[in-house]
One Martini backbone bead per residue (centre of mass of N, CA, C, O) as a GRO file, in nm:
protein
  262
    1MET     BB    1   3.023  -2.430   1.197
    2ALA     BB    2   2.716  -2.402   1.300
    3ARG     BB    3   2.489  -2.180   1.366
    4ARG     BB    4   2.313  -2.058   1.618
    5LEU     BB    5   2.000  -2.017   1.702
    6THR     BB    6   1.809  -1.760   1.767
    7MET     BB    7   1.528  -1.620   1.889
    8LEU     BB    8   1.473  -1.458   1.632
    9HIS     BB    9   1.483  -1.695   1.434
   10VAL     BB   10   1.263  -1.873   1.563
   11THR     BB   11   1.040  -1.658   1.544
   12ALA     BB   12   1.043  -1.632   1.236
   13ILE     BB   13   0.973  -1.926   1.177
   14ALA     BB   14   0.703  -1.927   1.331
   15PHE     BB   15   0.570  -1.717   1.151
   16VAL     BB   16   0.585  -1.865   0.880
   17VAL     BB   17   0.433  -2.119   0.970
   18GLY     BB   18   0.177  -1.965   1.052
   19VAL     BB   19   0.108  -1.864   0.772
   20VAL     BB   20   0.074  -2.135   0.631
   21ILE     BB   21  -0.144  -2.252   0.822
   22GLY     BB   22  -0.345  -2.019   0.795
   23MET     BB   23  -0.391  -2.054   0.489
   24ALA     BB   24  -0.494  -2.346   0.509
   25LEU     BB   25  -0.742  -2.284   0.697
   26LEU     BB   26  -0.898  -2.104   0.487
   27GLN     BB   27  -1.004  -2.368   0.324
   28LEU     BB   28  -1.189  -2.397   0.552
   29PRO     BB   29  -1.448  -2.401   0.724
   30ALA     BB   30  -1.538  -2.213   0.986
   31ASP     BB   31  -1.638  -2.454   1.176
   32ALA     BB   32  -1.370  -2.625   1.143
   33ARG     BB   33  -1.155  -2.390   1.249
   34ALA     BB   34  -1.251  -2.287   1.529
   35PRO     BB   35  -1.108  -2.481   1.734
   36VAL     BB   36  -0.821  -2.409   1.647
   37LEU     BB   37  -0.837  -2.102   1.704
   38ASP     BB   38  -0.892  -2.125   2.004
   39TRP     BB   39  -0.616  -2.258   2.069
   40MET     BB   40  -0.434  -2.038   1.951
   41ARG     BB   41  -0.528  -1.810   2.134
   42ALA     BB   42  -0.461  -1.950   2.401
   43LEU     BB   43  -0.154  -1.979   2.354
   44GLY     BB   44  -0.110  -1.671   2.339
   45ASP     BB   45  -0.246  -1.584   2.613
   46VAL     BB   46  -0.049  -1.721   2.802
   47PHE     BB   47   0.183  -1.522   2.763
   48ILE     BB   48   0.038  -1.266   2.854
   49ARG     BB   49  -0.031  -1.368   3.141
   50LEU     BB   50   0.255  -1.423   3.236
   51MET     BB   51   0.356  -1.130   3.201
   52ARG     BB   52   0.143  -1.004   3.397
   53ILE     BB   53   0.267  -1.149   3.644
   54VAL     BB   54   0.584  -1.058   3.625
   55ILE     BB   55   0.601  -0.748   3.593
   56PRO     BB   56   0.542  -0.648   3.885
   57LEU     BB   57   0.796  -0.793   4.000
   58VAL     BB   58   1.005  -0.644   3.840
   59ILE     BB   59   0.937  -0.365   3.941
   60PHE     BB   60   0.971  -0.410   4.244
   61PHE     BB   61   1.268  -0.529   4.262
   62THR     BB   62   1.428  -0.323   4.092
   63ILE     BB   63   1.351  -0.065   4.250
   64SER     BB   64   1.405  -0.144   4.545
   65TYR     BB   65   1.705  -0.217   4.500
   66SER     BB   66   1.803   0.044   4.371
   67VAL     BB   67   1.740   0.213   4.625
   68ALA     BB   68   1.893   0.034   4.841
   69TYR     BB   69   2.182   0.073   4.719
   70PHE     BB   70   2.173   0.333   4.847
   71ARG     BB   71   2.324   0.550   5.112
   72ASP     BB   72   2.235   0.828   4.977
   73LEU     BB   73   1.954   1.020   4.972
   74LEU     BB   74   2.046   1.262   4.809
   75LYS     BB   75   2.152   1.104   4.566
   76LEU     BB   76   1.888   0.960   4.511
   77GLY     BB   77   1.718   1.211   4.445
   78LYS     BB   78   1.881   1.291   4.195
   79VAL     BB   79   1.844   1.031   4.034
   80VAL     BB   80   1.535   1.034   4.026
   81GLY     BB   81   1.504   1.304   3.885
   82VAL     BB   82   1.663   1.234   3.628
   83THR     BB   83   1.498   0.984   3.553
   84LEU     BB   84   1.221   1.121   3.515
   85VAL     BB   85   1.304   1.324   3.302
   86THR     BB   86   1.411   1.119   3.098
   87PHE     BB   87   1.163   0.939   3.070
   88TYR     BB   88   0.951   1.159   2.979
   89SER     BB   89   1.110   1.266   2.741
   90LEU     BB   90   1.134   0.997   2.581
   91ALA     BB   91   0.831   0.935   2.577
   92PHE     BB   92   0.745   1.184   2.417
   93ILE     BB   93   0.916   1.128   2.167
   94ALA     BB   94   0.793   0.848   2.107
   95ILE     BB   95   0.500   0.940   2.069
   96VAL     BB   96   0.547   1.136   1.839
   97THR     BB   97   0.687   0.941   1.646
   98GLY     BB   98   0.461   0.725   1.632
   99THR     BB   99   0.231   0.908   1.540
  100VAL     BB  100   0.355   1.008   1.278
  101ALA     BB  101   0.400   0.731   1.148
  102MET     BB  102   0.097   0.639   1.146
  103LEU     BB  103  -0.021   0.887   0.987
  104VAL     BB  104   0.157   0.845   0.729
  105ILE     BB  105   0.146   0.519   0.673
  106LYS     BB  106  -0.093   0.341   0.759
  107PRO     BB  107  -0.087   0.006   0.808
  108GLY     BB  108  -0.417  -0.063   0.873
  109VAL     BB  109  -0.527   0.003   0.608
  110GLY     BB  110  -0.767  -0.237   0.479
  111VAL     BB  111  -0.824  -0.412   0.724
  112PRO     BB  112  -1.058  -0.682   0.802
  113LEU     BB  113  -1.135  -0.578   1.106
  114GLU     BB  114  -1.295  -0.603   1.403
  115ILE     BB  115  -1.418  -0.310   1.562
  116PRO     BB  116  -1.501  -0.209   1.847
  117ALA     BB  117  -1.685  -0.019   2.024
  118VAL     BB  118  -1.611   0.318   2.140
  119THR     BB  119  -1.616   0.485   2.449
  120VAL     BB  120  -1.573   0.795   2.552
  121PRO     BB  121  -1.447   0.906   2.823
  122ALA     BB  122  -1.446   1.092   3.078
  123PRO     BB  123  -1.282   1.314   3.228
  124VAL     BB  124  -1.043   1.318   3.463
  125LYS     BB  125  -1.010   1.392   3.774
  126PRO     BB  126  -0.754   1.491   3.965
  127MET     BB  127  -0.835   1.328   4.220
  128ASP     BB  128  -0.882   1.055   4.079
  129LEU     BB  129  -0.598   1.032   3.968
  130LEU     BB  130  -0.450   1.033   4.237
  131MET     BB  131  -0.603   0.784   4.369
  132SER     BB  132  -0.520   0.575   4.142
  133LEU     BB  133  -0.210   0.562   4.247
  134PHE     BB  134  -0.358   0.444   4.520
  135GLN     BB  135  -0.403   0.152   4.634
  136PRO     BB  136  -0.607   0.003   4.885
  137ASP     BB  137  -0.460  -0.274   4.819
  138PHE     BB  138  -0.201  -0.494   4.811
  139ALA     BB  139  -0.304  -0.685   4.581
  140ASN     BB  140  -0.302  -0.447   4.359
  141LEU     BB  141   0.006  -0.424   4.310
  142LEU     BB  142   0.021  -0.722   4.158
  143THR     BB  143  -0.048  -0.541   3.893
  144VAL     BB  144  -0.064  -0.372   3.605
  145GLY     BB  145  -0.271  -0.150   3.704
  146GLY     BB  146  -0.070  -0.113   3.979
  147SER     BB  147   0.222  -0.005   3.896
  148PHE     BB  148   0.246   0.273   4.031
  149SER     BB  149   0.208   0.170   4.320
  150THR     BB  150   0.452  -0.015   4.307
  151ILE     BB  151   0.662   0.206   4.276
  152ILE     BB  152   0.606   0.357   4.538
  153PHE     BB  153   0.652   0.117   4.730
  154ALA     BB  154   0.942   0.049   4.637
  155ILE     BB  155   1.064   0.318   4.724
  156LEU     BB  156   0.986   0.306   5.023
  157LEU     BB  157   1.136   0.044   5.082
  158GLY     BB  158   1.418   0.138   4.998
  159VAL     BB  159   1.437   0.370   5.203
  160ALA     BB  160   1.403   0.194   5.455
  161VAL     BB  161   1.662   0.031   5.409
  162VAL     BB  162   1.854   0.271   5.430
  163VAL     BB  163   1.771   0.364   5.719
  164LEU     BB  164   1.867   0.090   5.860
  165GLY     BB  165   2.132   0.023   5.733
  166ASP     BB  166   2.300  -0.251   5.818
  167GLU     BB  167   2.033  -0.408   5.867
  168GLY     BB  168   1.930  -0.367   5.559
  169ARG     BB  169   2.122  -0.555   5.390
  170ARG     BB  170   1.955  -0.816   5.402
  171ILE     BB  171   1.719  -0.705   5.240
  172ALA     BB  172   1.880  -0.623   4.990
  173GLU     BB  173   1.961  -0.914   4.921
  174VAL     BB  174   1.675  -1.016   4.872
  175LEU     BB  175   1.611  -0.818   4.645
  176ARG     BB  176   1.836  -0.913   4.457
  177LEU     BB  177   1.738  -1.205   4.430
  178GLY     BB  178   1.460  -1.131   4.322
  179MET     BB  179   1.555  -0.986   4.069
  180ASN     BB  180   1.716  -1.221   3.941
  181THR     BB  181   1.476  -1.417   3.931
  182VAL     BB  182   1.272  -1.258   3.750
  183ILE     BB  183   1.467  -1.227   3.515
  184ARG     BB  184   1.489  -1.532   3.469
  185VAL     BB  185   1.192  -1.574   3.408
  186VAL     BB  186   1.189  -1.405   3.152
  187GLY     BB  187   1.395  -1.585   3.006
  188ILE     BB  188   1.212  -1.835   3.006
  189LEU     BB  189   0.965  -1.706   2.856
  190ALA     BB  190   1.117  -1.660   2.585
  191TYR     BB  191   1.074  -1.963   2.486
  192TYR     BB  192   0.756  -1.897   2.420
  193VAL     BB  193   0.742  -1.693   2.188
  194PRO     BB  194   0.718  -1.874   1.931
  195VAL     BB  195   0.445  -1.992   2.012
  196ALA     BB  196   0.285  -1.727   2.023
  197VAL     BB  197   0.344  -1.637   1.734
  198PHE     BB  198   0.226  -1.879   1.592
  199ALA     BB  199  -0.063  -1.869   1.711
  200TYR     BB  200  -0.137  -1.574   1.629
  201THR     BB  201  -0.087  -1.607   1.327
  202VAL     BB  202  -0.295  -1.820   1.269
  203TYR     BB  203  -0.536  -1.659   1.375
  204ILE     BB  204  -0.514  -1.399   1.197
  205ILE     BB  205  -0.500  -1.526   0.915
  206SER     BB  206  -0.777  -1.685   0.950
  207GLN     BB  207  -0.939  -1.411   0.983
  208ALA     BB  208  -0.810  -1.190   0.756
  209GLY     BB  209  -0.594  -1.290   0.582
  210PRO     BB  210  -0.342  -1.190   0.356
  211VAL     BB  211  -0.378  -0.876   0.401
  212ILE     BB  212  -0.224  -0.863   0.676
  213LEU     BB  213   0.068  -0.879   0.563
  214THR     BB  214   0.090  -0.596   0.452
  215ALA     BB  215   0.039  -0.448   0.717
  216TYR     BB  216   0.267  -0.589   0.875
  217ALA     BB  217   0.501  -0.500   0.696
  218LYS     BB  218   0.455  -0.199   0.743
  219TYR     BB  219   0.484  -0.207   1.046
  220VAL     BB  220   0.768  -0.324   1.069
  221ALA     BB  221   0.908  -0.109   0.899
  222THR     BB  222   0.823   0.125   1.078
  223TYR     BB  223   0.932   0.029   1.346
  224VAL     BB  224   1.229  -0.022   1.274
  225THR     BB  225   1.294   0.258   1.173
  226PHE     BB  226   1.199   0.435   1.424
  227ALA     BB  227   1.340   0.274   1.646
  228ASN     BB  228   1.627   0.318   1.541
  229VAL     BB  229   1.621   0.621   1.562
  230HIS     BB  230   1.566   0.625   1.864
  231PHE     BB  231   1.785   0.434   1.975
  232LEU     BB  232   2.046   0.501   1.802
  233GLY     BB  233   2.015   0.801   1.863
  234ILE     BB  234   1.898   0.901   2.141
  235TYR     BB  235   2.005   0.671   2.328
  236SER     BB  236   2.303   0.706   2.263
  237VAL     BB  237   2.331   0.983   2.388
  238VAL     BB  238   2.248   0.903   2.675
  239LEU     BB  239   2.459   0.679   2.721
  240LEU     BB  240   2.709   0.855   2.673
  241ALA     BB  241   2.641   1.058   2.905
  242CYS     BB  242   2.664   0.797   3.115
  243GLY     BB  243   2.913   0.607   3.018
  244ILE     BB  244   2.781   0.412   2.797
  245ASN     BB  245   2.789   0.150   2.587
  246PRO     BB  246   2.569   0.107   2.336
  247LEU     BB  247   2.636  -0.178   2.230
  248ARG     BB  248   2.612  -0.326   2.501
  249ALA     BB  249   2.324  -0.237   2.567
  250PHE     BB  250   2.181  -0.356   2.312
  251LYS     BB  251   2.268  -0.647   2.362
  252ALA     BB  252   2.123  -0.674   2.643
  253LEU     BB  253   1.829  -0.590   2.496
  254ALA     BB  254   1.749  -0.812   2.293
  255LYS     BB  255   1.549  -1.000   2.446
  256PRO     BB  256   1.345  -0.786   2.549
  257TRP     BB  257   1.276  -0.686   2.264
  258VAL     BB  258   1.144  -0.944   2.161
  259ILE     BB  259   0.923  -0.956   2.375
  260ALA     BB  260   0.797  -0.675   2.324
  261PHE     BB  261   0.733  -0.709   2.021
  262THR     BB  262   0.549  -0.974   2.057
   0.00000   0.00000   0.00000
């Protein structure tokens, strides 16, 4: 019986087809391929915009329900403390690892891409940084830029649900259903990943030419190598310390990993 193609297989096929079509478009005059490239970029941007819509909802429902799930606020405080320490520790290790990898391997060197001029902003004042974490309007919470404010509000809502006691269980159930729903939405959006990869590949190849493939191959090799070191090494230790089977955890993370990588 033939094996069923996974999302990773379909995405890889979409990438290869995108390379072929992008190379073919390079043979056309710039003004002739411009309309096609505009559509390719639009198809790719659709996926980015959809993810920017759903990510704040994922953050809100997962965190608020996770907090509401606890009945003991003292235990919740300990879990939040350990989670924050673990998160920032792993994030720091990931930043250092990624920075070292890019400085050593330099996958983007030699790629003829137009890089817009960047103006270095002035250092942010501590008070401005603090106030930026608290958005003035509720509408700003449901944006990627307001994600930290979303986290704060989700925690406050979860604590309020816990304080309500038995009465709050109905709200906790709504939050659970919301969490499951937005996670399912992410799963549905995953089916669009091959389209986005195909469209962006056609656009980039037609813009930068085949030289981008060398840089991309170096990038993928660098990413896969160091990500595996980080995930399979450091994350495995953390998961084992929490009593979680790393193999099961990595299998469950396969689809989100594909979405994040693309």
